mmCIF file of the N, C-alpha and C atoms, coordinates in Angstrom:
data_MODEL
# 
_entry.id   MODEL 
# 
loop_
_atom_site.group_PDB 
_atom_site.id 
_atom_site.type_symbol 
_atom_site.label_atom_id 
_atom_site.label_alt_id 
_atom_site.label_comp_id 
_atom_site.label_asym_id 
_atom_site.label_entity_id 
_atom_site.label_seq_id 
_atom_site.pdbx_PDB_ins_code 
_atom_site.Cartn_x 
_atom_site.Cartn_y 
_atom_site.Cartn_z 
_atom_site.occupancy 
_atom_site.B_iso_or_equiv 
_atom_site.pdbx_formal_charge 
_atom_site.auth_seq_id 
_atom_site.auth_comp_id 
_atom_site.auth_asym_id 
_atom_site.auth_atom_id 
_atom_site.pdbx_PDB_model_num 
ATOM 1   N N  . MET A 1 1  ? 0.833   -1.035 -0.109  1.00 0.00 ? 1  MET A N  1 
ATOM 2   C CA . MET A 1 1  ? -0.199  0.579  0.637   1.00 0.00 ? 1  MET A CA 1 
ATOM 3   C C  . MET A 1 1  ? 0.992   1.184  0.049   1.00 0.00 ? 1  MET A C  1 
ATOM 4   N N  . THR A 1 2  ? 0.516   1.969  -1.105  1.00 0.00 ? 2  THR A N  1 
ATOM 5   C CA . THR A 1 2  ? 1.284   3.410  -1.440  1.00 0.00 ? 2  THR A CA 1 
ATOM 6   C C  . THR A 1 2  ? 0.677   4.206  0.098   1.00 0.00 ? 2  THR A C  1 
ATOM 7   N N  . ARG A 1 3  ? 1.804   4.946  0.799   1.00 0.00 ? 3  ARG A N  1 
ATOM 8   C CA . ARG A 1 3  ? 1.275   6.300  1.736   1.00 0.00 ? 3  ARG A CA 1 
ATOM 9   C C  . ARG A 1 3  ? 1.868   7.346  1.243   1.00 0.00 ? 3  ARG A C  1 
ATOM 10  N N  . TYR A 1 4  ? 1.373   8.354  1.839   1.00 0.00 ? 4  TYR A N  1 
ATOM 11  C CA . TYR A 1 4  ? 0.903   9.847  1.180   1.00 0.00 ? 4  TYR A CA 1 
ATOM 12  C C  . TYR A 1 4  ? 1.451   10.726 2.504   1.00 0.00 ? 4  TYR A C  1 
ATOM 13  N N  . LEU A 1 5  ? 2.157   11.774 2.100   1.00 0.00 ? 5  LEU A N  1 
ATOM 14  C CA . LEU A 1 5  ? 1.982   12.495 3.306   1.00 0.00 ? 5  LEU A CA 1 
ATOM 15  C C  . LEU A 1 5  ? 2.701   13.718 2.896   1.00 0.00 ? 5  LEU A C  1 
ATOM 16  N N  . GLU A 1 6  ? 0.870   14.348 3.450   1.00 0.00 ? 6  GLU A N  1 
ATOM 17  C CA . GLU A 1 6  ? 1.253   15.854 2.567   1.00 0.00 ? 6  GLU A CA 1 
ATOM 18  C C  . GLU A 1 6  ? 2.066   16.810 3.374   1.00 0.00 ? 6  GLU A C  1 
ATOM 19  N N  . ILE A 1 7  ? 2.792   17.460 2.434   1.00 0.00 ? 7  ILE A N  1 
ATOM 20  C CA . ILE A 1 7  ? 4.210   18.107 3.731   1.00 0.00 ? 7  ILE A CA 1 
ATOM 21  C C  . ILE A 1 7  ? 3.348   20.205 2.935   1.00 0.00 ? 7  ILE A C  1 
ATOM 22  N N  . GLY A 1 8  ? 1.800   20.568 3.038   1.00 0.00 ? 8  GLY A N  1 
ATOM 23  C CA . GLY A 1 8  ? 1.915   21.831 2.589   1.00 0.00 ? 8  GLY A CA 1 
ATOM 24  C C  . GLY A 1 8  ? -0.269  22.395 2.157   1.00 0.00 ? 8  GLY A C  1 
ATOM 25  N N  . GLN A 1 9  ? -0.190  22.967 1.661   1.00 0.00 ? 9  GLN A N  1 
ATOM 26  C CA . GLN A 1 9  ? -1.277  23.494 0.875   1.00 0.00 ? 9  GLN A CA 1 
ATOM 27  C C  . GLN A 1 9  ? -1.228  24.771 0.548   1.00 0.00 ? 9  GLN A C  1 
ATOM 28  N N  . ILE A 1 10 ? -1.410  24.740 -0.786  1.00 0.00 ? 10 ILE A N  1 
ATOM 29  C CA . ILE A 1 10 ? -1.184  25.348 -2.220  1.00 0.00 ? 10 ILE A CA 1 
ATOM 30  C C  . ILE A 1 10 ? -2.814  26.561 -1.736  1.00 0.00 ? 10 ILE A C  1 
ATOM 31  N N  . VAL A 1 11 ? -1.779  28.292 -1.258  1.00 0.00 ? 11 VAL A N  1 
ATOM 32  C CA . VAL A 1 11 ? -2.493  28.684 -0.282  1.00 0.00 ? 11 VAL A CA 1 
ATOM 33  C C  . VAL A 1 11 ? -3.018  30.381 -1.373  1.00 0.00 ? 11 VAL A C  1 
ATOM 34  N N  . ASN A 1 12 ? -2.572  30.176 -2.430  1.00 0.00 ? 12 ASN A N  1 
ATOM 35  C CA . ASN A 1 12 ? -2.333  31.022 -3.470  1.00 0.00 ? 12 ASN A CA 1 
ATOM 36  C C  . ASN A 1 12 ? -1.353  31.341 -5.048  1.00 0.00 ? 12 ASN A C  1 
ATOM 37  N N  . THR A 1 13 ? -2.006  31.918 -5.629  1.00 0.00 ? 13 THR A N  1 
ATOM 38  C CA . THR A 1 13 ? -0.768  32.759 -6.791  1.00 0.00 ? 13 THR A CA 1 
ATOM 39  C C  . THR A 1 13 ? 0.558   32.945 -6.474  1.00 0.00 ? 13 THR A C  1 
ATOM 40  N N  . PHE A 1 14 ? 1.220   33.289 -6.936  1.00 0.00 ? 14 PHE A N  1 
ATOM 41  C CA . PHE A 1 14 ? 2.470   34.067 -6.594  1.00 0.00 ? 14 PHE A CA 1 
ATOM 42  C C  . PHE A 1 14 ? 3.038   34.739 -8.157  1.00 0.00 ? 14 PHE A C  1 
ATOM 43  N N  . GLY A 1 15 ? 2.692   35.210 -8.201  1.00 0.00 ? 15 GLY A N  1 
ATOM 44  C CA . GLY A 1 15 ? 3.195   36.346 -9.553  1.00 0.00 ? 15 GLY A CA 1 
ATOM 45  C C  . GLY A 1 15 ? 2.388   35.912 -10.963 1.00 0.00 ? 15 GLY A C  1 
ATOM 46  N N  . ILE A 1 16 ? 2.641   36.305 -11.953 1.00 0.00 ? 16 ILE A N  1 
ATOM 47  C CA . ILE A 1 16 ? 1.978   35.594 -13.004 1.00 0.00 ? 16 ILE A CA 1 
ATOM 48  C C  . ILE A 1 16 ? 2.693   34.261 -13.901 1.00 0.00 ? 16 ILE A C  1 
ATOM 49  N N  . LYS A 1 17 ? 3.571   33.630 -13.909 1.00 0.00 ? 17 LYS A N  1 
ATOM 50  C CA . LYS A 1 17 ? 4.424   33.128 -14.682 1.00 0.00 ? 17 LYS A CA 1 
ATOM 51  C C  . LYS A 1 17 ? 3.956   31.724 -14.181 1.00 0.00 ? 17 LYS A C  1 
ATOM 52  N N  . GLY A 1 18 ? 3.527   30.971 -13.442 1.00 0.00 ? 18 GLY A N  1 
ATOM 53  C CA . GLY A 1 18 ? 2.716   30.590 -12.889 1.00 0.00 ? 18 GLY A CA 1 
ATOM 54  C C  . GLY A 1 18 ? 2.948   29.613 -12.232 1.00 0.00 ? 18 GLY A C  1 
ATOM 55  N N  . MET A 1 19 ? 3.490   29.963 -10.638 1.00 0.00 ? 19 MET A N  1 
ATOM 56  C CA . MET A 1 19 ? 4.226   30.363 -9.635  1.00 0.00 ? 19 MET A CA 1 
ATOM 57  C C  . MET A 1 19 ? 3.055   30.027 -7.710  1.00 0.00 ? 19 MET A C  1 
ATOM 58  N N  . VAL A 1 20 ? 3.172   29.272 -7.681  1.00 0.00 ? 20 VAL A N  1 
ATOM 59  C CA . VAL A 1 20 ? 2.342   29.008 -6.419  1.00 0.00 ? 20 VAL A CA 1 
ATOM 60  C C  . VAL A 1 20 ? 2.467   28.930 -5.128  1.00 0.00 ? 20 VAL A C  1 
ATOM 61  N N  . LYS A 1 21 ? 2.102   29.634 -3.818  1.00 0.00 ? 21 LYS A N  1 
ATOM 62  C CA . LYS A 1 21 ? 2.115   29.872 -2.999  1.00 0.00 ? 21 LYS A CA 1 
ATOM 63  C C  . LYS A 1 21 ? 1.746   29.125 -1.833  1.00 0.00 ? 21 LYS A C  1 
ATOM 64  N N  . VAL A 1 22 ? 2.330   28.057 -1.173  1.00 0.00 ? 22 VAL A N  1 
ATOM 65  C CA . VAL A 1 22 ? 1.939   26.877 -0.218  1.00 0.00 ? 22 VAL A CA 1 
ATOM 66  C C  . VAL A 1 22 ? 2.037   27.402 1.224   1.00 0.00 ? 22 VAL A C  1 
ATOM 67  N N  . LYS A 1 23 ? 1.336   26.378 1.753   1.00 0.00 ? 23 LYS A N  1 
ATOM 68  C CA . LYS A 1 23 ? 1.603   26.757 3.667   1.00 0.00 ? 23 LYS A CA 1 
ATOM 69  C C  . LYS A 1 23 ? 2.006   25.661 3.803   1.00 0.00 ? 23 LYS A C  1 
ATOM 70  N N  . PRO A 1 24 ? 3.800   25.110 4.156   1.00 0.00 ? 24 PRO A N  1 
ATOM 71  C CA . PRO A 1 24 ? 3.725   24.335 4.691   1.00 0.00 ? 24 PRO A CA 1 
ATOM 72  C C  . PRO A 1 24 ? 3.333   23.797 5.955   1.00 0.00 ? 24 PRO A C  1 
ATOM 73  N N  . PHE A 1 25 ? 3.710   22.622 6.340   1.00 0.00 ? 25 PHE A N  1 
ATOM 74  C CA . PHE A 1 25 ? 3.331   21.485 7.273   1.00 0.00 ? 25 PHE A CA 1 
ATOM 75  C C  . PHE A 1 25 ? 4.507   21.090 8.067   1.00 0.00 ? 25 PHE A C  1 
ATOM 76  N N  . THR A 1 26 ? 5.575   21.987 7.284   1.00 0.00 ? 26 THR A N  1 
ATOM 77  C CA . THR A 1 26 ? 6.926   21.066 8.369   1.00 0.00 ? 26 THR A CA 1 
ATOM 78  C C  . THR A 1 26 ? 7.264   22.744 8.552   1.00 0.00 ? 26 THR A C  1 
ATOM 79  N N  . ASP A 1 27 ? 7.976   22.835 9.788   1.00 0.00 ? 27 ASP A N  1 
ATOM 80  C CA . ASP A 1 27 ? 8.871   23.636 10.679  1.00 0.00 ? 27 ASP A CA 1 
ATOM 81  C C  . ASP A 1 27 ? 10.910  24.539 9.644   1.00 0.00 ? 27 ASP A C  1 
ATOM 82  N N  . ASP A 1 28 ? 11.162  22.702 8.347   1.00 0.00 ? 28 ASP A N  1 
ATOM 83  C CA . ASP A 1 28 ? 11.934  22.996 8.021   1.00 0.00 ? 28 ASP A CA 1 
ATOM 84  C C  . ASP A 1 28 ? 12.022  22.983 6.495   1.00 0.00 ? 28 ASP A C  1 
ATOM 85  N N  . ILE A 1 29 ? 11.452  24.302 6.297   1.00 0.00 ? 29 ILE A N  1 
ATOM 86  C CA . ILE A 1 29 ? 11.198  24.158 4.975   1.00 0.00 ? 29 ILE A CA 1 
ATOM 87  C C  . ILE A 1 29 ? 11.873  24.444 3.341   1.00 0.00 ? 29 ILE A C  1 
ATOM 88  N N  . GLU A 1 30 ? 13.385  23.522 4.189   1.00 0.00 ? 30 GLU A N  1 
ATOM 89  C CA . GLU A 1 30 ? 14.233  23.816 3.093   1.00 0.00 ? 30 GLU A CA 1 
ATOM 90  C C  . GLU A 1 30 ? 14.137  22.417 2.523   1.00 0.00 ? 30 GLU A C  1 
ATOM 91  N N  . GLN A 1 31 ? 13.032  21.401 3.765   1.00 0.00 ? 31 GLN A N  1 
ATOM 92  C CA . GLN A 1 31 ? 12.970  20.462 2.514   1.00 0.00 ? 31 GLN A CA 1 
ATOM 93  C C  . GLN A 1 31 ? 12.490  20.201 1.378   1.00 0.00 ? 31 GLN A C  1 
ATOM 94  N N  . PHE A 1 32 ? 11.922  20.966 0.815   1.00 0.00 ? 32 PHE A N  1 
ATOM 95  C CA . PHE A 1 32 ? 11.024  21.627 -0.406  1.00 0.00 ? 32 PHE A CA 1 
ATOM 96  C C  . PHE A 1 32 ? 12.180  21.079 -1.860  1.00 0.00 ? 32 PHE A C  1 
ATOM 97  N N  . GLU A 1 33 ? 13.472  22.503 -1.439  1.00 0.00 ? 33 GLU A N  1 
ATOM 98  C CA . GLU A 1 33 ? 14.640  22.130 -2.038  1.00 0.00 ? 33 GLU A CA 1 
ATOM 99  C C  . GLU A 1 33 ? 15.144  20.608 -2.610  1.00 0.00 ? 33 GLU A C  1 
ATOM 100 N N  . LYS A 1 34 ? 15.276  19.812 -1.719  1.00 0.00 ? 34 LYS A N  1 
ATOM 101 C CA . LYS A 1 34 ? 15.087  18.243 -2.506  1.00 0.00 ? 34 LYS A CA 1 
ATOM 102 C C  . LYS A 1 34 ? 13.909  17.519 -2.759  1.00 0.00 ? 34 LYS A C  1 
ATOM 103 N N  . LEU A 1 35 ? 13.119  17.817 -3.558  1.00 0.00 ? 35 LEU A N  1 
ATOM 104 C CA . LEU A 1 35 ? 12.345  17.016 -3.377  1.00 0.00 ? 35 LEU A CA 1 
ATOM 105 C C  . LEU A 1 35 ? 12.314  17.758 -5.217  1.00 0.00 ? 35 LEU A C  1 
ATOM 106 N N  . LYS A 1 36 ? 11.734  16.279 -6.534  1.00 0.00 ? 36 LYS A N  1 
ATOM 107 C CA . LYS A 1 36 ? 12.087  16.624 -7.803  1.00 0.00 ? 36 LYS A CA 1 
ATOM 108 C C  . LYS A 1 36 ? 10.130  16.744 -7.876  1.00 0.00 ? 36 LYS A C  1 
ATOM 109 N N  . LYS A 1 37 ? 9.663   15.629 -7.140  1.00 0.00 ? 37 LYS A N  1 
ATOM 110 C CA . LYS A 1 37 ? 8.171   15.817 -7.934  1.00 0.00 ? 37 LYS A CA 1 
ATOM 111 C C  . LYS A 1 37 ? 7.660   14.914 -7.143  1.00 0.00 ? 37 LYS A C  1 
ATOM 112 N N  . ILE A 1 38 ? 5.862   15.847 -6.670  1.00 0.00 ? 38 ILE A N  1 
ATOM 113 C CA . ILE A 1 38 ? 4.942   15.723 -5.804  1.00 0.00 ? 38 ILE A CA 1 
ATOM 114 C C  . ILE A 1 38 ? 3.597   15.801 -6.466  1.00 0.00 ? 38 ILE A C  1 
ATOM 115 N N  . TYR A 1 39 ? 2.974   15.126 -5.608  1.00 0.00 ? 39 TYR A N  1 
ATOM 116 C CA . TYR A 1 39 ? 1.508   14.472 -6.085  1.00 0.00 ? 39 TYR A CA 1 
ATOM 117 C C  . TYR A 1 39 ? 1.318   16.158 -5.090  1.00 0.00 ? 39 TYR A C  1 
ATOM 118 N N  . VAL A 1 40 ? -0.171  16.354 -5.657  1.00 0.00 ? 40 VAL A N  1 
ATOM 119 C CA . VAL A 1 40 ? -0.674  17.498 -5.852  1.00 0.00 ? 40 VAL A CA 1 
ATOM 120 C C  . VAL A 1 40 ? -2.478  16.590 -6.396  1.00 0.00 ? 40 VAL A C  1 
ATOM 121 N N  . LYS A 1 41 ? -3.239  16.825 -4.392  1.00 0.00 ? 41 LYS A N  1 
ATOM 122 C CA . LYS A 1 41 ? -4.956  16.141 -4.464  1.00 0.00 ? 41 LYS A CA 1 
ATOM 123 C C  . LYS A 1 41 ? -5.450  17.481 -4.103  1.00 0.00 ? 41 LYS A C  1 
ATOM 124 N N  . THR A 1 42 ? -6.358  17.412 -5.750  1.00 0.00 ? 42 THR A N  1 
ATOM 125 C CA . THR A 1 42 ? -7.915  18.311 -5.226  1.00 0.00 ? 42 THR A CA 1 
ATOM 126 C C  . THR A 1 42 ? -8.933  16.801 -4.885  1.00 0.00 ? 42 THR A C  1 
ATOM 127 N N  . LYS A 1 43 ? -10.257 18.122 -5.577  1.00 0.00 ? 43 LYS A N  1 
ATOM 128 C CA . LYS A 1 43 ? -11.176 17.620 -4.452  1.00 0.00 ? 43 LYS A CA 1 
ATOM 129 C C  . LYS A 1 43 ? -11.160 16.188 -5.323  1.00 0.00 ? 43 LYS A C  1 
ATOM 130 N N  . ASN A 1 44 ? -10.916 16.146 -6.675  1.00 0.00 ? 44 ASN A N  1 
ATOM 131 C CA . ASN A 1 44 ? -11.206 15.106 -7.305  1.00 0.00 ? 44 ASN A CA 1 
ATOM 132 C C  . ASN A 1 44 ? -9.859  13.763 -7.796  1.00 0.00 ? 44 ASN A C  1 
ATOM 133 N N  . SER A 1 45 ? -9.372  14.418 -7.258  1.00 0.00 ? 45 SER A N  1 
ATOM 134 C CA . SER A 1 45 ? -7.492  13.370 -7.954  1.00 0.00 ? 45 SER A CA 1 
ATOM 135 C C  . SER A 1 45 ? -6.609  13.892 -7.320  1.00 0.00 ? 45 SER A C  1 
ATOM 136 N N  . LYS A 1 46 ? -5.658  12.840 -7.454  1.00 0.00 ? 46 LYS A N  1 
ATOM 137 C CA . LYS A 1 46 ? -4.170  13.168 -7.200  1.00 0.00 ? 46 LYS A CA 1 
ATOM 138 C C  . LYS A 1 46 ? -3.593  13.364 -8.967  1.00 0.00 ? 46 LYS A C  1 
ATOM 139 N N  . LYS A 1 47 ? -3.025  14.479 -8.644  1.00 0.00 ? 47 LYS A N  1 
ATOM 140 C CA . LYS A 1 47 ? -1.164  14.490 -10.202 1.00 0.00 ? 47 LYS A CA 1 
ATOM 141 C C  . LYS A 1 47 ? -0.410  14.679 -9.838  1.00 0.00 ? 47 LYS A C  1 
ATOM 142 N N  . GLU A 1 48 ? 0.199   14.316 -10.558 1.00 0.00 ? 48 GLU A N  1 
ATOM 143 C CA . GLU A 1 48 ? 2.003   14.300 -10.611 1.00 0.00 ? 48 GLU A CA 1 
ATOM 144 C C  . GLU A 1 48 ? 2.721   15.406 -11.543 1.00 0.00 ? 48 GLU A C  1 
ATOM 145 N N  . TYR A 1 49 ? 3.029   16.569 -10.058 1.00 0.00 ? 49 TYR A N  1 
ATOM 146 C CA . TYR A 1 49 ? 4.224   17.692 -11.044 1.00 0.00 ? 49 TYR A CA 1 
ATOM 147 C C  . TYR A 1 49 ? 5.482   17.122 -11.004 1.00 0.00 ? 49 TYR A C  1 
ATOM 148 N N  . GLU A 1 50 ? 5.792   17.890 -12.142 1.00 0.00 ? 50 GLU A N  1 
ATOM 149 C CA . GLU A 1 50 ? 7.477   17.743 -11.549 1.00 0.00 ? 50 GLU A CA 1 
ATOM 150 C C  . GLU A 1 50 ? 8.342   19.393 -10.928 1.00 0.00 ? 50 GLU A C  1 
ATOM 151 N N  . ILE A 1 51 ? 9.015   19.429 -10.142 1.00 0.00 ? 51 ILE A N  1 
ATOM 152 C CA . ILE A 1 51 ? 9.101   20.548 -9.871  1.00 0.00 ? 51 ILE A CA 1 
ATOM 153 C C  . ILE A 1 51 ? 10.380  21.331 -10.594 1.00 0.00 ? 51 ILE A C  1 
ATOM 154 N N  . GLU A 1 52 ? 9.913   22.550 -10.737 1.00 0.00 ? 52 GLU A N  1 
ATOM 155 C CA . GLU A 1 52 ? 10.966  22.897 -11.470 1.00 0.00 ? 52 GLU A CA 1 
ATOM 156 C C  . GLU A 1 52 ? 11.887  24.063 -10.939 1.00 0.00 ? 52 GLU A C  1 
ATOM 157 N N  . GLN A 1 53 ? 11.110  24.738 -10.008 1.00 0.00 ? 53 GLN A N  1 
ATOM 158 C CA . GLN A 1 53 ? 12.108  25.819 -9.056  1.00 0.00 ? 53 GLN A CA 1 
ATOM 159 C C  . GLN A 1 53 ? 10.909  25.966 -7.671  1.00 0.00 ? 53 GLN A C  1 
ATOM 160 N N  . VAL A 1 54 ? 12.216  25.921 -6.650  1.00 0.00 ? 54 VAL A N  1 
ATOM 161 C CA . VAL A 1 54 ? 11.294  26.472 -5.217  1.00 0.00 ? 54 VAL A CA 1 
ATOM 162 C C  . VAL A 1 54 ? 11.296  27.597 -4.742  1.00 0.00 ? 54 VAL A C  1 
ATOM 163 N N  . LYS A 1 55 ? 11.746  29.085 -4.064  1.00 0.00 ? 55 LYS A N  1 
ATOM 164 C CA . LYS A 1 55 ? 11.944  29.517 -3.292  1.00 0.00 ? 55 LYS A CA 1 
ATOM 165 C C  . LYS A 1 55 ? 11.440  29.862 -2.363  1.00 0.00 ? 55 LYS A C  1 
ATOM 166 N N  . TYR A 1 56 ? 11.236  30.399 -1.340  1.00 0.00 ? 56 TYR A N  1 
ATOM 167 C CA . TYR A 1 56 ? 11.025  31.291 0.091   1.00 0.00 ? 56 TYR A CA 1 
ATOM 168 C C  . TYR A 1 56 ? 10.312  32.937 0.007   1.00 0.00 ? 56 TYR A C  1 
ATOM 169 N N  . HIS A 1 57 ? 8.718   33.119 0.343   1.00 0.00 ? 57 HIS A N  1 
ATOM 170 C CA . HIS A 1 57 ? 8.507   34.568 0.640   1.00 0.00 ? 57 HIS A CA 1 
ATOM 171 C C  . HIS A 1 57 ? 8.110   34.170 2.128   1.00 0.00 ? 57 HIS A C  1 
ATOM 172 N N  . LYS A 1 58 ? 7.929   34.717 2.918   1.00 0.00 ? 58 LYS A N  1 
ATOM 173 C CA . LYS A 1 58 ? 7.592   35.234 4.349   1.00 0.00 ? 58 LYS A CA 1 
ATOM 174 C C  . LYS A 1 58 ? 7.190   33.738 5.114   1.00 0.00 ? 58 LYS A C  1 
ATOM 175 N N  . ASN A 1 59 ? 7.920   32.560 5.393   1.00 0.00 ? 59 ASN A N  1 
ATOM 176 C CA . ASN A 1 59 ? 8.052   31.525 5.614   1.00 0.00 ? 59 ASN A CA 1 
ATOM 177 C C  . ASN A 1 59 ? 6.835   30.932 4.721   1.00 0.00 ? 59 ASN A C  1 
ATOM 178 N N  . MET A 1 60 ? 6.420   31.027 3.602   1.00 0.00 ? 60 MET A N  1 
ATOM 179 C CA . MET A 1 60 ? 5.858   29.955 2.641   1.00 0.00 ? 60 MET A CA 1 
ATOM 180 C C  . MET A 1 60 ? 6.621   30.114 2.039   1.00 0.00 ? 60 MET A C  1 
ATOM 181 N N  . VAL A 1 61 ? 6.804   28.264 0.847   1.00 0.00 ? 61 VAL A N  1 
ATOM 182 C CA . VAL A 1 61 ? 7.392   28.308 -0.001  1.00 0.00 ? 61 VAL A CA 1 
ATOM 183 C C  . VAL A 1 61 ? 6.893   28.607 -1.697  1.00 0.00 ? 61 VAL A C  1 
ATOM 184 N N  . LEU A 1 62 ? 7.552   28.900 -2.601  1.00 0.00 ? 62 LEU A N  1 
ATOM 185 C CA . LEU A 1 62 ? 6.827   29.336 -3.462  1.00 0.00 ? 62 LEU A CA 1 
ATOM 186 C C  . LEU A 1 62 ? 7.799   28.342 -4.632  1.00 0.00 ? 62 LEU A C  1 
ATOM 187 N N  . ILE A 1 63 ? 6.644   28.034 -5.396  1.00 0.00 ? 63 ILE A N  1 
ATOM 188 C CA . ILE A 1 63 ? 6.756   26.727 -6.073  1.00 0.00 ? 63 ILE A CA 1 
ATOM 189 C C  . ILE A 1 63 ? 6.679   26.930 -7.380  1.00 0.00 ? 63 ILE A C  1 
ATOM 190 N N  . LYS A 1 64 ? 7.711   26.339 -8.590  1.00 0.00 ? 64 LYS A N  1 
ATOM 191 C CA . LYS A 1 64 ? 7.084   26.528 -9.729  1.00 0.00 ? 64 LYS A CA 1 
ATOM 192 C C  . LYS A 1 64 ? 7.204   25.113 -10.679 1.00 0.00 ? 64 LYS A C  1 
ATOM 193 N N  . PHE A 1 65 ? 6.105   25.130 -11.179 1.00 0.00 ? 65 PHE A N  1 
ATOM 194 C CA . PHE A 1 65 ? 5.642   23.540 -11.681 1.00 0.00 ? 65 PHE A CA 1 
ATOM 195 C C  . PHE A 1 65 ? 6.188   23.410 -13.286 1.00 0.00 ? 65 PHE A C  1 
ATOM 196 N N  . LYS A 1 66 ? 6.154   21.902 -13.408 1.00 0.00 ? 66 LYS A N  1 
ATOM 197 C CA . LYS A 1 66 ? 6.473   22.058 -15.149 1.00 0.00 ? 66 LYS A CA 1 
ATOM 198 C C  . LYS A 1 66 ? 4.948   21.674 -15.660 1.00 0.00 ? 66 LYS A C  1 
ATOM 199 N N  . GLY A 1 67 ? 4.847   23.159 -16.856 1.00 0.00 ? 67 GLY A N  1 
ATOM 200 C CA . GLY A 1 67 ? 4.040   22.590 -17.272 1.00 0.00 ? 67 GLY A CA 1 
ATOM 201 C C  . GLY A 1 67 ? 2.479   23.452 -16.701 1.00 0.00 ? 67 GLY A C  1 
ATOM 202 N N  . ILE A 1 68 ? 3.081   24.390 -16.310 1.00 0.00 ? 68 ILE A N  1 
ATOM 203 C CA . ILE A 1 68 ? 1.716   25.912 -15.452 1.00 0.00 ? 68 ILE A CA 1 
ATOM 204 C C  . ILE A 1 68 ? 3.080   26.740 -15.649 1.00 0.00 ? 68 ILE A C  1 
ATOM 205 N N  . ASP A 1 69 ? 2.011   27.399 -16.375 1.00 0.00 ? 69 ASP A N  1 
ATOM 206 C CA . ASP A 1 69 ? 2.725   28.613 -17.276 1.00 0.00 ? 69 ASP A CA 1 
ATOM 207 C C  . ASP A 1 69 ? 2.605   29.848 -16.904 1.00 0.00 ? 69 ASP A C  1 
ATOM 208 N N  . LYS A 1 70 ? 1.374   29.643 -16.313 1.00 0.00 ? 70 LYS A N  1 
ATOM 209 C CA . LYS A 1 70 ? 0.449   31.075 -16.950 1.00 0.00 ? 70 LYS A CA 1 
ATOM 210 C C  . LYS A 1 70 ? -0.249  31.054 -15.127 1.00 0.00 ? 70 LYS A C  1 
ATOM 211 N N  . ILE A 1 71 ? -1.005  32.171 -14.799 1.00 0.00 ? 71 ILE A N  1 
ATOM 212 C CA . ILE A 1 71 ? -1.637  32.584 -13.387 1.00 0.00 ? 71 ILE A CA 1 
ATOM 213 C C  . ILE A 1 71 ? -3.232  30.857 -13.485 1.00 0.00 ? 71 ILE A C  1 
ATOM 214 N N  . GLU A 1 72 ? -3.300  31.560 -14.964 1.00 0.00 ? 72 GLU A N  1 
ATOM 215 C CA . GLU A 1 72 ? -5.011  31.214 -15.054 1.00 0.00 ? 72 GLU A CA 1 
ATOM 216 C C  . GLU A 1 72 ? -4.854  29.862 -14.087 1.00 0.00 ? 72 GLU A C  1 
ATOM 217 N N  . ASP A 1 73 ? -3.578  28.727 -14.838 1.00 0.00 ? 73 ASP A N  1 
ATOM 218 C CA . ASP A 1 73 ? -3.362  27.666 -14.705 1.00 0.00 ? 73 ASP A CA 1 
ATOM 219 C C  . ASP A 1 73 ? -3.241  27.171 -12.990 1.00 0.00 ? 73 ASP A C  1 
ATOM 220 N N  . ALA A 1 74 ? -2.319  28.441 -12.508 1.00 0.00 ? 74 ALA A N  1 
ATOM 221 C CA . ALA A 1 74 ? -2.302  28.156 -10.462 1.00 0.00 ? 74 ALA A CA 1 
ATOM 222 C C  . ALA A 1 74 ? -2.724  28.193 -10.003 1.00 0.00 ? 74 ALA A C  1 
ATOM 223 N N  . GLU A 1 75 ? -4.337  28.930 -10.753 1.00 0.00 ? 75 GLU A N  1 
ATOM 224 C CA . GLU A 1 75 ? -4.848  29.094 -9.998  1.00 0.00 ? 75 GLU A CA 1 
ATOM 225 C C  . GLU A 1 75 ? -6.032  28.213 -9.933  1.00 0.00 ? 75 GLU A C  1 
ATOM 226 N N  . ILE A 1 76 ? -6.013  26.941 -10.697 1.00 0.00 ? 76 ILE A N  1 
ATOM 227 C CA . ILE A 1 76 ? -7.013  26.164 -10.231 1.00 0.00 ? 76 ILE A CA 1 
ATOM 228 C C  . ILE A 1 76 ? -6.359  24.847 -9.088  1.00 0.00 ? 76 ILE A C  1 
ATOM 229 N N  . LEU A 1 77 ? -5.301  25.693 -8.576  1.00 0.00 ? 77 LEU A N  1 
ATOM 230 C CA . LEU A 1 77 ? -4.559  24.209 -8.055  1.00 0.00 ? 77 LEU A CA 1 
ATOM 231 C C  . LEU A 1 77 ? -3.871  24.896 -6.662  1.00 0.00 ? 77 LEU A C  1 
ATOM 232 N N  . ARG A 1 78 ? -5.536  26.077 -6.096  1.00 0.00 ? 78 ARG A N  1 
ATOM 233 C CA . ARG A 1 78 ? -5.470  27.204 -5.402  1.00 0.00 ? 78 ARG A CA 1 
ATOM 234 C C  . ARG A 1 78 ? -6.435  25.773 -4.000  1.00 0.00 ? 78 ARG A C  1 
ATOM 235 N N  . GLY A 1 79 ? -5.649  25.926 -3.187  1.00 0.00 ? 79 GLY A N  1 
ATOM 236 C CA . GLY A 1 79 ? -7.338  25.468 -1.837  1.00 0.00 ? 79 GLY A CA 1 
ATOM 237 C C  . GLY A 1 79 ? -6.316  23.572 -2.250  1.00 0.00 ? 79 GLY A C  1 
ATOM 238 N N  . SER A 1 80 ? -5.461  22.989 -3.264  1.00 0.00 ? 80 SER A N  1 
ATOM 239 C CA . SER A 1 80 ? -5.316  21.709 -2.948  1.00 0.00 ? 80 SER A CA 1 
ATOM 240 C C  . SER A 1 80 ? -3.903  21.324 -2.146  1.00 0.00 ? 80 SER A C  1 
ATOM 241 N N  . TYR A 1 81 ? -3.580  20.596 -1.167  1.00 0.00 ? 81 TYR A N  1 
ATOM 242 C CA . TYR A 1 81 ? -3.079  19.403 -0.877  1.00 0.00 ? 81 TYR A CA 1 
ATOM 243 C C  . TYR A 1 81 ? -1.305  19.265 -1.482  1.00 0.00 ? 81 TYR A C  1 
# 
């Protein structure tokens, strides 16, 4: 059985190039830099995304996913885990 661990919640978009703002569920937010891919869980599904870039802003994690290049695409992920 595969287990998944929630590492944060996508609370908003950031900028216009498709970055998302993540509220981390860990005190050591630099762990996000070690990740290459993550699953994003929405209401109906779970989808794998490749991480292109990780930044930090005011205790939040900013993530750029491969293939999410516009704010409209990132907006769909808001509220996901």
